[in-house]
Structure formats: structure tokens, C-alpha cells
C-alpha positions in Angstrom: 2.1 -8.0 -4.7 1.0 -9.4 -1.1 1.9 -7.9 2.6 2.9 -10.2 5.7 -0.3 -10.1 8.2 2.3 -8.5 10.6 2.4 -5.8 8.2 -1.1 -5.4 6.9 -3.5 -1.5 8.2 0.7 0.1 8.6 0.1 1.2 5.1 2.1 -0.6 3.3 0.5 -1.6 0.9 -0.5 1.7 -0.3 3.5 2.4 -0.7 3.5 -0.4 -2.4 0.9 0.1 -5.0 1.6 4.0 -5.4 5.1 3.1 -5.6 3.8 0.6 -8.6 1.6 3.6 -10.1 4.2 5.8 -10.2 7.4 3.8 -12.1 4.4 3.2 -15.3 3.5 6.2 -15.0 7.8 8.1 -15.2 8.5 4.4 -17.6 5.0 6.2 -20.5 2.2 3.2 -19.1 -1.3 3.5 -20.0 -2.4 1.9 -17.5 -2.1 -1.9 -15.0 -3.4 -3.9 -14.4 -4.7 -6.3 -11.8 -7.3 -9.9 -10.4 -8.4 -9.0 -7.0 -10.6 -13.2 -6.0 -14.0 -12.7 -4.4 -13.5 -11.6 -0.9 -11.0 -10.5 -0.7 -12.1 -6.7 0.1 -9.4 -5.8 2.2 -7.6 -5.7 -1.3 -9.8 -4.4 -2.8 -11.4 -1.2 -1.2 -6.6 -0.7 -1.1 -6.9 -0.9 -5.5 -10.3 1.5 -5.1 -8.6 3.8 -2.9 -5.9 4.1 -6.0 -8.1 4.5 -8.7 -8.7 1.0 -10.1 -12.1 0.0 -11.3 -13.5 -3.2 -12.1 -14.1 -3.7 -16.2 -14.0 -7.3 -16.7 -14.8 -10.8 -14.9 -13.0 -14.0 -15.0 -14.4 -16.8 -12.9 -14.3 -15.9 -9.0 -11.7 -12.7 -9.2 -12.5 -9.3 -11.0 -10.5 -7.5 -13.8 -9.2 -4.0 -12.1 -7.9 -1.4 -14.3 -6.0 2.3 -13.4 -5.4 4.1 -16.6 -2.7 6.5 -16.7 
């Protein structure tokens, strides 16, 4: 998932991620995971705000999990 620089700060990323979480819950999934690279502070803040927590690390990125 990505948001163009022109759309950042307008709630687009939050809306997309919230929709993904809700759809996964509707489908009966137990959780969602993603990776975020070091230095991507804006994305990490969004993920944490949406309930993702760091559960692992590979190279220069963390694996984050949102249990449903």
C-alpha cells in the first residue's frame, strides 16, 4: 500500500488501512502482518495508531502484527 506525496496527511492512508483491517475481520482472518523499513516514521506511526505491534525483525525492517 502506498499513498502519493500529494495525498499524504489527508487521512488517505488511515482510511485504506482501516478498510483493510475491517475487510480482514469480515473474512474471519485472525490477524494482519506487514513490514516497515527503518526510517519510515510516518508509516510506523500510522501502523501503531491502527493497533499494529512489532513482533519481529528482518534486516532493516520490522514485522508488525495486528490481531483481529
